ZADREN-38161 format. One record per residue (C-alpha): y, z, x; residue number from 1. Coordinates in Angstrom, 2 decimals, padded with zeros to 5 digits. Layout:
<pts>
PT     north        up      east   milum
PT         Y         Z         X     NUM
...
</pts>
This chain:
<pts>
PT     north        up      east   milum
PT    012.58    058.31    010.12       1
PT    014.22    054.91    010.44       2
PT    012.31    054.17    013.65       3
PT    009.08    055.13    011.93       4
PT    009.88    052.90    008.98       5
PT    010.74    049.98    011.22       6
PT    007.54    050.47    013.21       7
PT    005.55    050.57    009.98       8
PT    007.17    047.36    008.69       9
PT    006.62    045.57    011.98      10
PT    002.99    046.71    012.05      11
PT    002.48    045.50    008.48      12
PT    004.08    042.15    009.25      13
PT    001.89    041.72    012.31      14
PT   -001.18    042.64    010.32      15
PT   -000.28    040.11    007.65      16
PT    000.24    037.39    010.26      17
PT   -003.07    038.20    011.92      18
PT   -004.79    038.24    008.56      19
PT   -003.24    034.88    007.61      20
PT   -004.26    033.42    010.96      21
PT   -007.81    034.64    010.55      22
PT   -007.87    033.36    006.99      23
PT   -006.64    029.94    008.10      24
PT   -009.42    029.71    010.66      25
PT   -011.94    030.36    007.89      26
PT   -010.60    027.56    005.71      27
PT   -012.24    024.14    005.72      28
PT   -010.74    021.27    003.75      29
PT   -012.44    018.04    002.73      30
PT   -010.21    014.96    002.68      31
PT   -010.80    011.41    001.44      32
PT   -009.16    008.35    003.03      33
PT   -009.64    004.60    003.01      34
PT   -010.87    002.43    005.87      35
PT   -008.79   -000.71    005.65      36
PT   -005.05   -001.31    006.06      37
PT   -002.44    001.34    006.74      38
PT   -003.31    004.07    009.24      39
PT   -006.52    003.37    011.10      40
PT   -009.51    005.70    010.98      41
PT   -008.81    006.58    014.62      42
PT   -005.17    007.45    013.82      43
PT   -006.08    009.73    010.91      44
PT   -008.79    011.42    012.96      45
PT   -006.32    012.07    015.79      46
PT   -003.71    013.45    013.37      47
PT   -006.32    015.70    011.78      48
PT   -007.45    017.04    015.13      49
PT   -003.85    017.83    016.05      50
PT   -003.48    019.70    012.76      51
PT   -006.57    021.80    013.39      52
PT   -005.43    022.62    016.91      53
PT   -002.04    023.68    015.53      54
PT   -003.23    025.74    012.56      55
PT   -006.90    026.61    013.01      56
PT   -007.65    025.00    009.63      57
PT   -010.69    022.74    009.75      58
PT   -010.59    019.40    007.94      59
PT   -013.51    017.05    007.30      60
PT   -012.11    013.54    006.74      61
PT   -014.22    010.94    004.93      62
PT   -013.34    007.23    005.06      63
PT   -014.41    004.71    002.43      64
PT   -013.41    001.20    001.41      65
PT   -010.45    001.02   -000.98      66
PT   -012.73   -000.07   -003.80      67
PT   -014.70    003.18   -003.44      68
PT   -011.68    005.50   -003.50      69
PT   -011.05    005.76   -007.23      70
PT   -014.73    006.17   -008.24      71
PT   -015.20    008.97   -005.70      72
PT   -012.00    010.69   -006.82      73
PT   -012.87    010.47   -010.51      74
PT   -016.30    011.98   -009.99      75
PT   -015.28    014.77   -007.63      76
PT   -011.68    015.83   -008.34      77
PT   -012.41    018.51   -010.93      78
PT   -015.32    019.99   -008.96      79
PT   -013.37    020.26   -005.73      80
PT   -015.64    017.96   -003.76      81
PT   -012.48    016.85   -001.98      82
PT   -009.36    018.95   -001.56      83
PT   -007.01    016.21   -000.38      84
PT   -007.29    012.61   -001.52      85
PT   -005.46    009.42   -000.67      86
PT   -004.46    007.59   -003.83      87
PT   -002.85    004.29   -004.68      88
PT    000.62    004.26   -006.24      89
PT   -000.94    003.05   -009.50      90
PT   -003.08    006.17   -009.93      91
PT   -000.78    009.22   -010.33      92
PT   -000.19    008.39   -014.01      93
PT   -003.91    008.30   -014.80      94
PT   -004.81    011.26   -012.60      95
PT   -001.92    013.41   -013.85      96
PT   -002.68    012.71   -017.51      97
PT   -006.34    013.57   -016.92      98
PT   -005.44    016.77   -015.05      99
PT   -007.26    015.66   -011.90     100
PT   -004.44    016.38   -009.43     101
PT   -001.88    019.14   -009.02     102
PT    001.80    018.84   -009.91     103
PT    003.64    019.39   -006.62     104
PT    007.16    018.65   -007.83     105
PT    008.66    021.85   -006.41     106
PT    007.11    021.20   -003.01     107
PT    008.30    017.58   -002.86     108
PT    011.82    018.44   -003.99     109
PT    012.01    020.97   -001.15     110
PT    011.67    018.06    001.30     111
PT    014.60    015.97    002.53     112
PT    014.02    013.45   -000.25     113
PT    017.26    011.59    000.51     114
PT    015.64    010.52    003.79     115
PT    012.50    009.18    002.09     116
PT    012.29    005.55    000.95     117
PT    012.31    005.14   -002.81     118
PT    009.13    003.08   -002.84     119
PT    007.24    005.93   -001.15     120
PT    008.63    008.43   -003.66     121
PT    007.80    006.16   -006.60     122
PT    004.21    006.08   -005.41     123
PT    003.84    009.79   -006.22     124
PT    005.69    010.02   -009.52     125
PT    004.81    009.98   -013.20     126
PT    007.17    010.86   -016.03     127
PT    009.67    012.44   -013.68     128
PT    007.17    014.70   -011.91     129
PT    005.60    014.40   -008.45     130
PT    001.83    014.52   -007.98     131
PT    001.53    013.96   -004.26     132
PT    003.11    013.89   -000.84     133
PT    004.57    010.47    000.07     134
PT    002.59    009.25    003.08     135
PT    001.68    005.60    003.39     136
PT    004.83    003.51    003.06     137
PT    003.70   -000.08    002.82     138
PT    004.60   -003.40    001.24     139
PT    003.28   -006.91    001.70     140
PT    004.99   -009.47    003.94     141
PT    004.60   -013.15    004.71     142
PT    002.93   -013.95    008.04     143
PT    003.63   -017.36    009.58     144
PT    001.94   -019.10    012.51     145
PT    005.03   -020.65    014.09     146
PT    003.03   -022.50    016.73     147
PT    001.21   -024.54    014.07     148
PT    004.47   -025.18    012.22     149
PT    006.09   -026.47    015.41     150
PT    003.17   -028.83    015.95     151
PT    004.17   -030.38    012.62     152
PT    007.77   -030.68    013.80     153
PT    008.98   -027.75    011.70     154
PT    011.30   -025.23    013.36     155
PT    012.79   -023.45    010.33     156
PT    011.04   -020.48    008.72     157
PT    010.63   -021.03    004.95     158
PT    012.78   -018.80    002.77     159
PT    011.65   -020.22   -000.60     160
PT    008.24   -021.03   -002.04     161
PT    009.32   -024.68   -002.42     162
PT    010.03   -024.84    001.32     163
PT    006.71   -023.19    002.11     164
PT    004.78   -025.69   -000.03     165
PT    006.51   -028.63    001.68     166
PT    005.67   -027.14    005.08     167
PT    002.05   -026.59    004.03     168
PT    001.76   -030.20    002.89     169
PT    003.16   -031.44    006.21     170
PT    000.73   -029.33    008.24     171
PT   -002.22   -030.47    006.12     172
PT   -001.26   -034.16    006.13     173
PT   -000.99   -034.15    009.92     174
PT   -004.45   -032.60    010.25     175
PT   -003.16   -029.49    011.97     176
PT   -004.70   -027.04    009.47     177
PT   -007.02   -028.03    006.62     178
PT   -006.00   -025.13    004.38     179
PT   -002.56   -023.82    005.44     180
PT   -002.49   -020.88    002.99     181
PT   -004.85   -017.90    002.97     182
PT   -004.62   -015.39    000.13     183
PT   -006.27   -012.23   -001.22     184
PT   -007.65   -013.72   -004.45     185
PT   -010.98   -011.88   -004.64     186
PT   -011.72   -010.17   -007.94     187
PT   -010.24   -006.88   -006.74     188
PT   -006.93   -005.03   -006.76     189
PT   -005.71   -007.17   -003.86     190
PT   -005.51   -010.11   -006.29     191
PT   -003.12   -008.18   -008.52     192
PT   -001.06   -007.22   -005.48     193
PT   -000.64   -010.87   -004.44     194
PT    000.11   -011.90   -008.03     195
PT    002.73   -009.16   -008.25     196
PT    004.50   -010.59   -005.20     197
PT    004.51   -014.14   -006.52     198
PT    005.34   -013.21   -010.12     199
PT    008.23   -011.07   -008.87     200
PT    009.58   -013.98   -006.86     201
PT    009.45   -016.11   -010.01     202
PT    011.46   -013.43   -011.86     203
PT    008.50   -011.91   -013.68     204
PT    007.26   -008.37   -014.26     205
PT    004.25   -006.91   -016.03     206
PT    006.19   -004.29   -018.02     207
PT    009.83   -003.80   -018.99     208
PT    012.05   -000.82   -018.16     209
PT    010.36    001.16   -020.97     210
PT    006.83    000.32   -019.76     211
PT    006.27   -002.09   -022.64     212
PT    003.86   -004.88   -021.59     213
PT    005.40   -008.28   -020.76     214
PT    002.36   -009.97   -019.24     215
PT    002.74   -013.34   -020.97     216
PT    006.39   -013.86   -020.09     217
PT    007.52   -017.36   -019.15     218
PT    008.05   -016.23   -015.55     219
PT    004.57   -014.73   -015.21     220
PT    002.97   -017.87   -016.61     221
PT    004.93   -020.05   -014.16     222
PT    003.85   -017.85   -011.24     223
PT    000.17   -018.02   -012.19     224
PT    000.37   -021.79   -012.69     225
PT    001.88   -022.00   -009.21     226
PT   -000.94   -019.98   -007.66     227
PT   -003.54   -022.20   -009.33     228
PT   -001.80   -025.36   -008.14     229
PT   -001.99   -024.31   -004.48     230
PT   -005.78   -024.22   -004.86     231
PT   -006.15   -027.42   -006.86     232
PT   -003.84   -029.25   -004.41     233
PT   -005.97   -028.16   -001.46     234
PT   -003.19   -026.14    000.19     235
PT   -004.77   -022.71   -000.33     236
PT   -008.15   -022.02    001.22     237
PT   -010.77   -022.07   -001.58     238
PT   -012.49   -019.14    000.15     239
PT   -009.41   -017.11   -000.83     240
PT   -011.20   -016.49   -004.13     241
PT   -013.56   -014.25   -002.15     242
PT   -011.05   -012.81    000.31     243
PT   -009.66   -009.30    000.55     244
PT   -007.03   -008.24    003.10     245
PT   -009.31   -008.07    006.15     246
PT   -010.64   -011.56    005.38     247
PT   -007.11   -012.96    005.24     248
PT   -006.35   -011.26    008.55     249
PT   -009.44   -012.67    010.26     250
PT   -008.71   -016.17    008.91     251
PT   -005.14   -016.03    010.21     252
PT   -006.23   -014.49    013.53     253
PT   -008.72   -017.33    014.04     254
PT   -005.92   -019.89    013.71     255
PT   -007.20   -021.18    010.37     256
PT   -004.08   -020.42    008.34     257
PT   -000.36   -021.03    008.72     258
PT    000.76   -018.73    005.91     259
PT   -000.67   -015.45    004.66     260
PT    000.56   -012.54    002.56     261
PT   -000.69   -009.21    003.85     262
PT    000.17   -005.58    004.55     263
PT    001.99   -004.35    007.66     264
PT   -001.22   -003.75    009.63     265
PT   -001.75   -007.49    010.11     266
PT    001.15   -007.64    012.56     267
PT   -000.49   -005.43    015.18     268
PT   -003.93   -006.93    014.62     269
PT   -002.85   -010.57    014.88     270
PT   -001.14   -009.81    018.20     271
PT   -004.13   -007.97    019.64     272
PT   -005.87   -010.40    022.01     273
PT   -009.15   -008.54    021.61     274
PT   -009.36   -009.56    017.95     275
PT   -006.99   -012.52    017.61     276
PT   -006.82   -016.01    019.08     277
PT   -003.21   -016.46    017.93     278
PT   -001.59   -013.49    019.66     279
PT    002.11   -014.20    020.11     280
PT    002.12   -017.12    017.67     281
PT    002.65   -015.29    014.39     282
PT    005.83   -013.95    012.86     283
PT    006.35   -011.46    010.06     284
PT    009.02   -012.39    007.53     285
PT    010.09   -011.40    003.99     286
PT    008.05   -013.11    001.29     287
PT    009.85   -016.28    000.12     288
PT    011.71   -016.42   -003.17     289
PT    012.87   -018.85   -005.82     290
PT    016.10   -019.46   -007.70     291
PT    015.12   -016.41   -009.79     292
PT    014.75   -013.92   -006.92     293
PT    015.46   -014.08   -003.19     294
PT    012.15   -012.35   -002.45     295
PT    009.62   -009.99   -003.99     296
PT    006.89   -007.75   -002.67     297
PT    004.47   -005.22   -004.10     298
PT    004.70   -001.48   -003.59     299
PT    001.71   -000.41   -001.54     300
PT    002.82    003.18   -001.19     301
PT   -000.08    005.64   -001.17     302
PT    000.43    009.38   -001.59     303
PT   -001.77    012.24   -000.48     304
PT   -002.72    014.41   -003.47     305
PT   -004.33    017.79   -004.04     306
PT   -007.24    017.78   -006.46     307
PT   -007.34    020.17   -009.39     308
PT   -010.55    021.70   -008.03     309
PT   -009.07    022.53   -004.62     310
PT   -009.56    026.20   -003.72     311
PT   -006.94    026.19   -000.96     312
PT   -003.86    024.33   -002.30     313
PT   -001.43    025.94    000.15     314
PT   -003.49    024.87    003.15     315
PT   -004.02    021.45    001.58     316
PT   -000.25    021.00    001.23     317
PT    000.23    022.16    004.82     318
PT   -002.21    019.47    005.96     319
PT   -000.53    016.79    003.87     320
PT    002.92    017.76    005.08     321
PT    001.68    017.68    008.68     322
PT    000.28    014.14    008.31     323
PT    003.54    012.98    006.73     324
PT    005.80    014.74    009.23     325
PT    008.34    012.77    011.21     326
PT    006.49    013.63    014.41     327
PT    003.17    012.20    013.20     328
PT    004.72    009.15    011.56     329
PT    006.76    008.37    014.66     330
PT    003.65    008.64    016.83     331
PT    001.34    006.54    014.62     332
PT    003.58    003.75    013.33     333
PT    001.86    000.70    014.81     334
PT   -000.08    000.00    011.59     335
PT    002.05    001.77    008.97     336
PT    005.79    002.24    008.82     337
PT    007.26    005.72    008.24     338
PT    008.41    007.06    004.88     339
PT    011.50    008.49    006.64     340
PT    014.60    006.28    006.73     341
PT    015.98    008.05    009.79     342
PT    013.03    006.92    011.92     343
PT    013.91    003.23    011.58     344
PT    016.59    003.56    014.27     345
PT    014.30    005.55    016.58     346
PT    013.69    003.54    019.76     347
PT    010.12    004.80    020.05     348
PT    009.30    003.72    016.49     349
PT    010.88    000.30    017.02     350
PT    008.85   -000.18    020.20     351
PT    005.52    000.93    018.69     352
PT    005.89   -000.72    015.29     353
PT    007.60   -003.82    016.65     354
PT    011.23   -004.81    016.31     355
PT    010.22   -007.77    014.10     356
PT    008.35   -005.49    011.69     357
PT    011.21   -003.01    011.44     358
PT    013.72   -005.82    010.90     359
PT    011.59   -007.51    008.23     360
PT    011.07   -004.20    006.44     361
PT    014.80   -003.62    006.07     362
PT    014.98   -006.78    003.97     363
PT    011.61   -006.55    002.25     364
PT    012.13   -002.94    001.10     365
PT    015.04   -004.20   -001.01     366
PT    012.71   -006.32   -003.15     367
PT    009.88   -003.93   -004.06     368
PT    008.08   -004.48   -007.37     369
PT    005.87   -001.73   -008.79     370
PT    002.66   -002.49   -010.58     371
PT    002.69   -000.77   -014.01     372
PT    002.67    003.00   -013.53     373
PT    000.89    003.73   -016.79     374
PT   -002.24    005.81   -017.54     375
PT   -004.23    002.77   -018.64     376
PT   -003.47    000.67   -015.55     377
PT   -006.96    000.71   -014.02     378
PT   -008.53   -000.67   -017.19     379
PT   -005.81   -003.30   -017.48     380
PT   -006.13   -004.28   -013.82     381
PT   -009.88   -004.81   -014.14     382
PT   -009.32   -007.29   -016.96     383
PT   -006.42   -008.95   -015.14     384
PT   -008.58   -009.53   -012.07     385
PT   -011.23   -011.28   -014.14     386
PT   -008.88   -013.40   -016.25     387
PT   -006.60   -014.42   -013.37     388
PT   -009.62   -015.53   -011.36     389
PT   -010.70   -017.70   -014.28     390
PT   -007.31   -019.40   -014.14     391
PT   -007.56   -019.93   -010.40     392
PT   -011.04   -021.40   -010.89     393
PT   -009.68   -023.81   -013.50     394
PT   -011.65   -022.27   -016.36     395
PT   -008.65   -021.11   -018.38     396
PT   -004.95   -021.93   -018.63     397
PT   -002.41   -019.40   -017.40     398
PT   -000.90   -019.16   -020.87     399
PT   -004.25   -018.47   -022.53     400
PT   -005.19   -015.84   -019.98     401
PT   -001.88   -014.01   -020.11     402
PT   -001.68   -014.13   -023.92     403
PT   -005.05   -012.40   -024.06     404
PT   -004.04   -009.85   -021.44     405
PT   -000.83   -009.12   -023.34     406
PT   -002.83   -008.29   -026.46     407
PT   -005.12   -006.03   -024.44     408
PT   -002.17   -004.25   -022.80     409
PT   -000.57   -003.58   -026.19     410
PT   -003.84   -002.12   -027.48     411
PT   -004.25    000.08   -024.41     412
PT   -000.66    001.28   -024.63     413
PT   -001.20    002.43   -028.22     414
PT   -004.54    004.14   -027.63     415
</pts>
């Protein structure tokens, strides 16, 4: 009787496993990613292929520019057009409040969260709940062309913005580089990212600890005045007002900038001789600070999320967890650093990502500033992009622009 029961249980278990396997092979997921920065399209495609080979689950990845991500998500999340989406760290609040993505708190808390960097975790959280799998762990750094600095007789890497400005003036005055600074000042989210870095270094923040708007603080005004002065003084490339991250990279890689703030991916690209004329000349360092803060950077963490319309949430989570696994993140770390703390002492990771990148990250991760994680952020950011550009163009004072934005933020917070 016992043998018969055991045989029956084993047969049932085998049948269930076969059924699950067959079911998995019938499942196809649609996933949405971005083209620029972070993991390359080739990396994500390779990871996805490995997942399919391992599980039998088919995944159709789609890649779009960052600016297209949110519109596509907002129009397709409820219908299930995409099952898995890559989102910015500023979106979980809006998406969660609108019911566009699934709450995956239990799944995330089952992970080894103590081994995950706080910035990556913050990128998935809203009001104490998790709405995605931490995946892209990124912040902005300062990139410096040391060869051009040395031509100006400068050997020391700048650790403050005052030092950087003096170095930029010296390089310009000696005719080594017409516009030493390249920045992401296009009317897009990249502008807010750069402003977050500089405002943080000046001691500013856009909201307080209770998410109350503080846009027109003295520190934020000083930071925006500083940004405008680098343009009016001819130190920052005027084309920066049209540049996004890839434009800053190409400008730096062509040898037409000494200083540039950008995401981790610039390190590998600027040292790739097939796309850079300054390979071996650039260094990655923490963003300079002031007497208010030793440094500051912006959280560029991007989680993978499951849409509310997804018909296969278990398989979607399995895919997300696979992409974020230590094995995948250790293999594909040349353009994006892992979310896992324990991988930063892994010799393979250090070799692939670059010892300089890993070393810089250990300092820069200590000075992460989050953009406001509030449901109305996208609307606020759109207005900030427009008004900050007006200041950089000399059409409006920093105080006037930030006073108006503060009023708008208060209205949005109350609505």
